[in-house]
N, C-alpha and C positions, 0 to 999 in steps of 0.2 A: 535640334533633336537628333539623337544618335540612334537611328533605326537599327543599327547593327546589334543592339542589345536585345532585340526581339526576333523571334523566328518569322519567316515569311509565310505564315499560315494564319488562317482564321478558324477558331478564335486565337487570339494572340497568346504566345508563351515567351517567357524569358529564355534567352539563349545563354546558358551558363558558360559555354565555351568562349563566347565573345567577351564576357566579363573576365574570365580567367586570362585570356590572351592580353586584355587591357592591363591586367595586373602583373603580367610577366610570368605567368605560371602555366605549364602545360595542362590542359583540361583533364587529361586522364590521370594526372597525379593527385587530383583532389579526391579525398574520401567521399563516398556518396552522401553520408550524412552532412558533410560540410557543404556539398552542393545544394542541399535543401536549405540550409541556413543562408547561403549566399543568395539563392533565388528569392527567399523571403525578404531579406533586407533590401535587395536591389528593387524588387517589385514595388514595395511601399514607396521608395524614393522616386522611381520612374513614374508611378501613377500620380503621386502628389506634386511632383516638380516638373511636369511637362517633359518627361523622357530625358531628364538631366540628372546626372549623378553629382551631388555636391561633394565638396572636399571631406566633410564629416562622414558622409556615407562611404566614400572611397576608403577612408581610414578604417571604418568598420569592416569593409570587405577585405582589406589587406590583412586585418587582424584575424579574420576567419580563415583566410588562405594560409597565412604564415604560422599562426598558433605558437609563436615563441613564448617562453615563460613570461616575458613582460606583457604579452597580450592577454594573458589569461585572467587578469583582473578587469579587463574591459567588458562592459556590459553592452550587448547588442539587443535592440528592441525587435521582437518578432510579432507579426500579426497572427492572431489565433484564428484558425478556421472553424473550430468546433470544440465544444466542451462536453464531457460526460461526467456524470456523478452517480454514485450509489446513494441509497437513501440515508446511509449512516452519516455521510458528510453533506449530502444534498439537503436534508431537512434543516440543519443548522445554517447552510448557505442561504436558502430561501427564507428562513426565519430572519436572518440579518437583513436581507433585502426588504422584507416586510417591515422590519423596524425602521429602516431608512425611509421607507415610504411614509411612515407616521411622522418622521422628523421633517421631511420635505413638505408634507401637507401642512404641518404646523407653521412652516416658514412661507406658506403661500405659493409653493412651487408646484410643478406638474409631476404627480407621483408616477406617471407612466414613464418618466425618464429613468426610473429605477426598474429596468426590465433588461432581459438578456439582449445584448446587441449582436451576439453570434448564436448559431444554433446550439441548443442545450438539450441533451438527452439525459433524463434521470431514470435510473433503473432501480426499482424497489426490490433489492436482493439481499440486504444485510440484516433483515429483521427476523428471518426464519430461524427457528430453533428446532433441534431434533428432540422433541418431546416424545414422539412415538417412532419406533424403529422396528425393523424386522417383520412388519406386518404389511400385507398387500394394500391396505387402505391407509398406510402411514402418510402418504402425500396429502390426501384430502383432509385427514384429521389434523395434521400439522398446519395446513393452510387455514383451517377454521380457527385454530388457536392464534395463529399469526394475526388474522383480522380482528379477532376478539381483543387482543392486547393492544393493537395499534390503531384502533378506530380513529382516535383524535389526530394522530400524526398523518394518517392517510387522507382524512378529510381536509387537513391543511394542504396537502399536496394537490388535491383536486381543486381547492380554492386557488392555489398558485397557478394551476394550469389555465383557469379561465381568466385570471387577472393579468398574466404576463405572456405576451406574444413571444414566440420563439422557443417555448418550452414543450418538449414531448415527453410524456410519462409512459413508462413501461411497467405494468402492474405486477404484483407478486406472482411468482411462478413463471415469468418470462425467461428467466435464466440469470446467470451472474454477469455483471457488467462487462467483464473483459471478453468473455466468450460471445456475448451479444455484439460487442464492438467488432470482434473479428468476423463473426458470421453474417452480420446484417448491416452495420452502420458505416464501416470504413469504406471510402471510395478511392483512396490513393491519389488520383488526379481529379481535382474538382474545378468547377467553373464558378467564377465570381463576376457579377456585373461590374463594369467600370464605365467611366464617362466616355471613353473612346471605344466601347464595345466589351465583349466578354473576354476575360482572361482565364486561361487554364494554368493551374499551378499545383504543386504537391500539397497535400494536407499537412497541417501542423495542429496536433490535438493536445489539449490539456485535460487531465482526468483528476478527479478528487479521490483517487485510490492509487497507492504507490505501485500497483502492478499494471498500470496503464501501458507500460512498455510491451505487454504481450502483443499489441497491435503492430509493434516494430517488425514482426515476422512478415507483414505484408509490404514492408517498405514505407509504412507511414511513420513519420517522425512524431513522437509524442511521449510524454512521461507524466508521472503523478506529481501533483503539487498539493499544498494545503488548501483548505477552504478559503483562506484569506486571499491567496493569489487567484483563486477561481472567481471570487467576487469582483476583483479588479478587472479580470479579463471579460467577465460578463457585462460589466459597465463600460466597456470600450477602451480600457487601458491596455497598451501593449505589454507583452510579457518580456521582461528583460532577463536575459541569460548571460552569464559570464562566458567568454570565449572558452570552449572546452579543450581539454586534451582528447585526442581521438586515437583510441587504441585498437589495433587490428588483432582479432582473435582468430588465429589460423587453425582451422579444423583440418587435421591431417590423418591419414590412415583409414583403415576399414574396421568398423565395429565387429567384434567376434560374435558368433551366434549365441543366442540366449540372453542377451542384455536388452534392456529397455531404454527408451529415451529418457526416462526418469533417472537412470543411472548416469547418463551423459550430463543431464542437467545438474546433478549433484557434483560430478567431476568438474564441470565448468565453474560452478559456484565456489568450490574449494580452491581451484586454481586461480581464479581471478581475484577472489577476496585476499588470498595470500600475496598476489602480485601487487595489490594496492591500486585499484581502479576507481576509488571513491570520487564521485563527481564527473568521471570521464564518460565520453561516448564510446561504447564498445561496438565495433563493426565486425561481423563475422564474415570470413572469407576462406578460400582454400578448397581443395578437392573433396574434403569431407562433406561439404554442402550438398553434394550430389546424392548422398545417402539419406537426406532428410526430406520428408514430406513437409508441406507448409505447416501442418498442425504440430509436427515435431519441432520445427523452428520456433513455433509459438511457445512451446514448453521451455525452451532456452531463454527466449526473450522475456518471458514472464518473470524469470528469476533475477532480473537486473537489480532490483532493490537488495536481494540477498547477496549478490556479489559486489554491491556497493556502487554500481554504475548509474548514471542518469538514464541511459537507455541501452538496449542490446539489439542492434540494428541489422536487418537483412535487406539489402537492396532489392528492388523489383526485378524479377526475372521470369523465365517461362513457367516455373512452378507457381509463382504468384498469379499469373494470368490463368492457369488451369484452375486454381482454387476459386478465383473470383468468378470464372465462368460457371463453375459447379454450384456456387452458393448464391450468386446474384443474376446469372445469365447476362453479364455485362456485355456491352458492345465491344467488338473486336478492336476498337481503336485505343484500348488501354496501353498496349505495348507501344503503339506508334506515339502516343502522347508522352509516355515515359521516356522513350528514346529521344524525342525532340527536346524534352526537358532535361536531358543529360543524366537521368536517374535510373536508367535501365542497365543491368549487368547481365549479359547473356551467358547462360550455361553452355549453349551450343558452341559459341566461339569465345572462349575465355580470353580475357586480356590480362596484362600484367597488373599486379596489385597496386592500388594507390600508395602514396607516400604517407604511411601512418606514423604517428609520433612515437609509438612503440608497437612491437609485435610480440604477442604471447602465443606460443604454440601449444595446442592441446591435441594429444595423440589419441585418436579414437580406438586404436588397436589395444590400448592398455585398459580398456573398460572391463569392468566385472560387475556382477550384481552387488548393489550397494544399499546402505541406509545412511541416514544422517541423524545424529543426536548425541546426547540426550536433550540439548537445549539450544542448539544453533544450527541453521541450515548448512553452514560451511563445515560442520563436524562430520565429514564423510568417513564412512567405515566400510571395509569389505563385509559382506553379509555374514561371513563366518565369525566376525568379531563382535557381534551384537551382545552375546553373553558377557564377554570381557568388559565391554563398555558399561553395561548395566551394573556389574559387580564393582566397577571402579568408582561408581558414584559415591560421593560423600553422603553419609547418612544425615539427611536434613530433618528427620522426624523428631518429635519432641520427647522421646524416651518412653512412650507408652509401651507396656508389655505386649509381647507377641505370643500368640497361642499356636501350638503345633498343628492343630486341626483346622486352622483358618486357611483360606486360600493363600498360596505361597507368594513371597516377594517375586517380582518379575512377571506377575500375571498381567495379561492384556485386558485392560478395562474397556478400552475403546478401540475398535478397528473400523476406520472410516475411509471409504473411497469418496474423497471430497476435493473441492477446489478446482477452479478453472485451469490451474497449471497442468493437470493431467487429464481431466475429463474432456478437454477439447481435442484430445489426441486419440483417434480411433484405434491405433495399434495397441496402446496399453489397456484400453477399455476392453477390446476384444480378447487380449491376453488374459485379463482377469476373468472374463466369462469362460474361456476355455479351461482355465484352472478349476473354476467352480464346477463346470460340467463333468470333468474327470473325477473330481472329489465326490460329487453327488452319485455318479455312476458306481462308485465303490462303497456307497452307503455311509460316507463320512458326514459328520455334523459339527457345528461350532459348539464349544463348551458353554454351559448356561450362564457363566459370569461375564461373557464378552458381549458388549453392546456393539452391534454391527449396524452400519448404515451406509447408504449411497445417496449423495446429493450432487448430481451432475450439474454442470454449468449451463446446460441447455436441453430443452426437450428433444433436440436432434440426437442426443446420446441414447435416449430410450428407443427411438426409431432404429438406430444402428444396431442395438443389442437385440431388438425384436426381429429384425431382418435376419440376423445370424442365429436365431433361436437360442440365445445365450442369456436373456433376461431371466427366464424361469429358473435355471440352476442357481443364478446369483440370489434370487428371491428365496430359494430353498435354504440357502446358507445364511439368510437373514439380511442380505444386501438388497432389500427392496428399496425402491426409490422413495426417499423420505421428503423430497422437495427439490426445487431447482434454485440454488442460491448459495451464498456464503454462510457456512454453518460451523462445522467442527474446526476448520482452519482458523476461523476468526473468534473462537471462544464460545460459540453458541451450540455446544455439543449436547446440551440438555442434561437431564439427570443420569447418573450411572444406574446400572441395574441394582436392585435392592441388595442382593447378596454381596456384590462387590462393594457397595457403599458401607455396608456393615463391616466387612473385612477390613476396610481402610480405617474407619472411624472408631471401631471398637477394638480391633486387634492390631492396629498399626502397620498393616500390610502396605508395602510400597508397590503400587501398580503403575502401569504405563499406558500410553496411547500410541497406536501405530496408525498413521494416516498418509494419504497420498496428497498432502498439501504442500505449502511452500514455507511455512513458519512453524517453529516448535519452541518458542521462548518459554521460560519458566512461567507457570501460572496462566499461560495463554489458552491452552486447550481445555483444561478443567482445573479448578483450584485445588482439587485433591490429588492431582497426579504430578509427581515431581520430575517425571521423565517422559519425553515425547520423541518419537522417531518418525522421520519422513521416509517413505518407501514407495515403490511403484505399486499401482493397483493390484497386480497379481501377487506381489509380496504381502500386501495387506490381507488378501484372502488367505494366504498360507499362514501368516501369524495368527489370524483369527481362528483357523482350524487348530493350530498348535495350542492356542490359549495362553501362551507365555512368550516372553522375549529372550529369556536366558537359555537359549539353545543355539546350536549351529545348524541353521536350516540347510546348509550345503551338504551335511553328512548325517545329522541326527534324524531319526524318524519324526515326521510331523504328527503322526497319530496312527490309528489303526482303522482298517476298513471293517465292513460288517462281518467278514470271516475271521477277524482277529489278526490279519496280516499287517505287518508294519508298512506304512506308506511314506515314501521319501519325496523330496522335491523333484527328483528326476522322473518320478512316476506321474507327476501332475503338470509339470512345466510344458507349455506348448512347444512343439518343434518349430524350427523356422518355416518348414513347409506348411504346417498347420496354420501358422499365423499369416503367412503370405497368402494362403488360400482364402482365409477369412477376410483379409483386407481386400483382395481382388474381387471377391464376390459381394461384399457388403459395405465397403467404406465409401463408395460413391455417394455424394450428398446432394440432396435437393435443398431448396430453401428451408431454413430452420422452422420448426413448428412454433405455434403460439403458446401463450400461457394456458394451463388447463382450464377447461370450461367452467369448473367450479370457481376458480379465481376470477374469471371474467364476470361471472354472475355476481359474486360478492362485491367486486369493484364497482360495477354499474349500479348496484343497489345502495352504495354508500352515499349518504347525504353530505353535502358540503355547502358552506356559505358562499355568497357571491360578493361582488363589489371590488373596488380597486384597493382598499385597505382591509387588513385582516381584523376581524372582531375578536380580540384576545379574550379568553375566558378567565374571569377572576379566579384565583386560587387553583389554577390548573397545575398539576404536578408533572405534566409532560411538556407543554409549550407556554413559555413565559415571554413577555415582551423582552427582546434581547437587550443586554447591556452593551451598548456600543460606545466606543471611545476607550481611552487609556484606562486600564484597571489598576495600575500599580503606582500611580502618582509620579511617574518618571518625568523629569525635565532635563533634556540633554543639551540645554543651552549653557548649563553651568560647567565649570572646569573641574570641580571637585565634588565628590560624594563621600560623606563621612558618617561614622556611626553605624555602619551596616553590620548586620549579624547573619550568620549562616543558618538557613532553615533546615537544610539537609545536606549530607555529603555522601557521594556514591562512588563506586568503583567503575570498572570498564563495562562497556556494552549495556548501558542502561537504555532500554528500549522505550518507544512510545507506549507500548503495552504496560510497562512498569509505571510510566508517568500518568497515563490515562487508560485504565483497563477497559476492555470491550465486552467481556462476558457477563456471567451472572453477578448479582449484587449480593454479597454475603450479609446475613442479617446483623452480624456484629461489626460490620464495617461502618466507617463514619457516614457514608451515604445511606447504608441500610438503616442505621439508627435514626437518621433524619426522616426517611420515608415512614418508618414505624411511628415516629412522632406526629406524622400527619394522619395517622390512623389507617395507613395502607398495609394490608397483611403481606407477609413474606411471599405468598404465592402470587401476588399481583405486582411484585417489584419490577418484573420484566428485566431487561439487561441494561448495562451502561449505555450501549448503543442507542437503545430506544429512549433513554432519559437525557440524551444530549441537548434536548430543547429546554432543560431546566438548569439554569446556572447554579442554583443552590446545591443540586445533586452533584453537578460536575466539579464544582469547587472542592467539595468534600471527597470526590473520587480522585483528585489529583495527588499523585505519589501514594496511592492507596491500594496498589496491588499487593496481595498477601505475600507474594514472593519477592518483593523489593527488599533491599538490604541497605538501611541508612546507618552509616557508621556512628552518627551521633546518638543513635538509640542502641548502641552495642550490637548492631546487626540483628536486632530482635524483630518483633512484629512490624510488618511493612509500613504501616501508616502512623508510627509514633516518632516523636522527636522531643527534645527538651524545650519547654516553654521559657518565658522570661524568668520564672522562679527556679528553673533548673529541673523541675519534675517532668517526667514523661507524660505527654498528652498527644492527642491526634495532631497530625501536621496542620490540618485546617484550624483547629482551635489555637494551636501555637501561633500560626500566622496572624490570626485575628487579634491575639493578645499583643503581638509585636506591633501590629498596625495601630492598635489603640494607644500605643506609646509613641507613634509616629516614627518607628524605626524601620529603615529600608532593609530589605532582605536580599540575600544572594544564595545561590546553590553552587556547590562544588561537584565536579564530575571528572570522569577519566577519558579513556579512549572510546570513540564511536558513541558519543552521547547522542541519544535520540534516534537510534536505528529502528527500523520497523515501519509501521504503517504511517501514512501521510495524514494523521489526524491532527487537525488544528487545535483540538481541545487540549492536547498536551502542552501547547504554548498558551492558549487562552486561560486554562486553569492555572498555569504557572504565574501569569500576570495577575489573575484575580487574587492569588494568595499574597500579592504585594512584592513578588520577586522582581528586582530590577536588573540584576546581572546574573548570568550563568557563566562560570569559568570552568573550562574543560580542556582536555588535551587535544581533542578534535571533535567535530560535529558531523553527523550525517546531514546531507544536503537539505532535505525537505524540512526537518525540524529546525535547523538553523534559520532558514528563511521564515518559518512561522514565528519564531521568537522575535525576529526583527519586525514582522508585521504586527505584533502585539506590543511593540515598544520596549521589549526586553533586549538588553545588550548582550550578545554572545562574545565572550573573551576567551582567548587562547593562552594557555601557559606557554612559556618559552620551550623550545625543543629540548626534550630530555627531562623536563621538570613536570611535577605533578603536585597535588596538595600533600600526598604522603611524603614524597621526597623532600619537600620544603619543610617538613616537620610540623605541618599544620594539624590541629586537632578539630577545627571547626567551631571551637568555643571562643575564638578570638573576636575582636571588634575590628572591622575592616574600613580602611579609607582608600579612595581612588583619586589619583592626581594626574592631571593632563588629559582629562576625558575629551575636552573639545578638540584638541589637536589629534588625539587618538582616533576619534570618530571621523573627523574631516580628512585627515592626511595619512592615517595609518601609523602615526608616531607612537612610540612605546608609551604605555600607561603604567605609572608606578603604583604599586599596591603595597599598603602597609597593613600588617596584621598584628594587632596588639593583644598579647595574651598574658597569662600569669607568669611566664618565664621571660618576658621581654617582647620586643618588636621585631618582626621579620619583614624584610622588604624584598620584593621581587617585581619582575616586569611582565606585563601581559599585553596582548595586541587584540584590537577589535577584529572579530571575524566578519567583516563587512566587505563584500566583493565588488560592488558597483556603486556608482554615484547615486543611482536611484534608491538603493538601500539606505545610504547615508541620509538622503533627503527624507525617506519614509520614517526613519528613526527620529529625525528632528521634528517631524510633524506629529509624533506621538503614536504612529501606527497607521494601519491601512484604512481604518474607518474614518478617521479625520480627513485623510487625503481624498477618499471617495466622496464623502459628504461635501467637501469643498468643491468638488467637480460637478456635482449634480444638483446642489441646492443653493439658493441665495444665502449669504452669511447673515449672521447677527439676528438674534431675537432675544428677548429677556431671558436671563439665566434660569429663572424658576421654570420657564417654559421648556428650556433645553433639558433640565433635569427630569421633568415629567415624562419626556419622550425617550430619554436615554437610559432610564433605570429599569 
C-alpha cells in the first residue's frame, strides 16, 4: 500500500502532489481542473484496489497530466458525485427510468435497482411561461397557470419522489436550476463513506442543462450532458470523458467605469468562440480575477456553452470561501480541505500560472457597453452599432405589405430581465434598479407595445432589490417579477402584447426582443421575432424605455421626461459610486429564500399515485410509456450501408433549438396538427418542453422549428422536405414514407452542428425519424454524444470539405463502405453518392472519441446497455415489445 498517495489527516484525502511527483511532473504545473480529474481517477482506483495504482490507471493519469494530442482521444472514467436536472430534461429521464422499471418487472427483476445511485436534485424551473407580465400579481397568476397546464407532469414527479430513493424535488418557484446549484446545493469538497473510513474529495457534477458550468465559478467541476448520459450516471455507470485540452483564459487589465459584467461575458464569448475552444476546459486566471465577485465569475462560467467549451473554471480561492460562508454558513475548514486537496489558488499569495495547453489573453481595459445579436451570442457589438446591426439584417419576411401607420420596424416587442446568467449577479440587478429609479423619478414610462418582464433565477433577487428599495421602480416600468425560472431565454416568453402581434402579423413589421439571457438563436425567443439581442439588465431597461432597437443609445435620446426634456443614457446610468454604494449596503446575502407560499400550497395539494411502477394513463397526451431501445433500425455490425437517402440538408450553426424546439407549438406545425387531431384546442397545447413526454409529439417536432432552413425544401418553411415521390411534405411524414420502404436516412450538416441546449430529444427525435447517420463538418460536444447514445453515427467530412463543396444536392442515393473499421479503429469510411449526373466519392471519419462510445454504438445505444446492466436478459419477444413501445 502506498500511503504517500493520501494526506495524513482524517478524513482521508488524495494528495495530488504525491501523484504528480510519481508521474514526474511538478505539482504546481498542473491546471486546477486537471488536478480534479487526477484526484477522481486515482481515488476510484485506490479505493477499489487496496491503495494500489494499476498500470491502466497510471496510463490514464499520465494522459491527464501530459494532454498531448495523442492523449486527447483517450477516455477516462469519472465517478459522479451528484446530478442535477431541470424538469425539461428531468421528466423524460425519470420517464425512461419508469419505463425501465416496467421492463425489469416483466423480466422478474427488482425494480428498485432502477433508482438513482448518486444524489439527484430535480428543479421544476423550465415550465413557467410569461403569460402575465407587468402586473404586481404576475407571479401568482403565472404560477396558477403553470400548475394548471402541468398537473399530470408534476404528479408524475411526485410519484417518482416516493418511488425512488435519492431524489430531491424542488417545486415550481424555487428558482432556476443553475442559481439554486450555486446558492444552495454545491459543496465543493464533499465527504463520501468508504470501507476504510470517510474520504473527502472535490465534487464532480453532471447536469441535464448545458449551463451547468455556472457552478464552475465555485471551483466545482461539472458540465451539462444529455439526458442519456444522465440516465447512465444515475444507474451507477461511470462518466467517460476524453482527455481535454486545457486552455488558460488570462484576464488582464482593469475594466473601465460604466461597464457591466454582462459586457465582459459577451467579450469572453466572442473571443473564445473565435479562438476555437470547442470541447476544451477553459480555466480563468490572471490579475483581472481580483476585480470579479463570485457572482460575476458565475456570469462568465455560465456562458461556457456559448463559447463552446466543456466548462469555464475558476479554482477555489478566498472569494469562494467568502461566498460559501455568506450563503451556507459553512464550517471554516473549506479552505483547509481545498488546500490539502491541492485545489486552492490563493489570491493573497499568487503563484505562477500552471502550464496550460494554450493561453488566450482577454484585456478587460478594452471593455465597453455591448450587445450581442441578432442571432448568436458571439455576435458582440458595441452598443452604438445596434441600429446598424438591425438594418443589416436580411429581410426574411414573406413580402406582406407594410403600412406607414403601423409600429415601425425595429420596435422592441419583448424586453426581459431573464436567465440565471445575469440575475445571479447583484451588480447588474442593482444597476437595472438604479436606472429604473432615475427614469421613474423623471416621469418616464415604457411604450405600450413593449412586453416587459423580470424572471429572476432565485427568490434571493427579490430580497436584494427590496433591501435596496429598487423593486418598486422596476415594477413601475413593468418589470414586476413574473416568476422564478427559465422563461424568455428558453422560448417561454408567452404571447406578445396585442398591438405588437397585430403589427407583425397584419402589417409585416419586423420587431425584436432584448433580453439579459444567454441565447438568442433564430426562433428561440418567440416565433414571430426574427432578431434577438442579448444585453445587460440595465440596458434591457433602457431599450424598453426607448421602445426600439434602431438607435444609438450612447448618443441618441432614449425618450423624454414628464417636462418634455430629452433624456439620455448618461442621465440614467448609475455612477460607479452609486453602484458601489448599493453593492456595499445591500449585496450581502443570507440563505436563499424558498419557493413562494402559493407554490408550496399547490404542490402539497397535488395528488400523485404511489407504488414502485408508474400507472401509465391510456391515451395521455403528456406522458406515454417511453419507447426504449434503438429507434432507427441501425445495425453497426455490418461493414456497408447502402440505399440511404437524405432526409434534410442544413448549413452552419444548426442548433438543438432548430432540431427540437422548446417554445410554443404553432397550430399549423406538424406537432400542432397532431394535437388538434386529438381534439386538444390550441390554447391547451402548452410548450414543446411540456410535451416531451409524448414521443408522437416530439417526433413531429424534430427539425420543425419555423426558422430552420432545409436546402432540400428550397430553404422554405422549416418543417418541409421532399418525400419519396419528390413532393414537399412534412419532415415527419417524409421520414415515415421512407421507413415504409425500408430506406435508411441520413442528414447533412455544416459547421457547429448541434450547438445550444443539451436536449437529448434532438438526438432521440432524429433516431425516431429513422436517421442512421449525420454527416457534418463538426459537432458540438453534447449533441454528438447524444447521437451516439441513440445509436446514430456522427460522421465528419474531411478537412475543408462540405456537402456543398463536394457538389452534393441531397437528392442522391448514398452508400457507406468500411463502416466496421471506421467505427472500431477510426479508419476512413468511403461514401458514394449516386445522383442524376453520376457518382461522387469522398471520405468521412466517425466522430467517436472513446472506446466506450464505440461499444455503446455497437450495442445500439444507451438503453440497451443500461437494461443489460440492471435486468436479467431474455424474455419472449412479444413481451419485450409490450413494454418497450
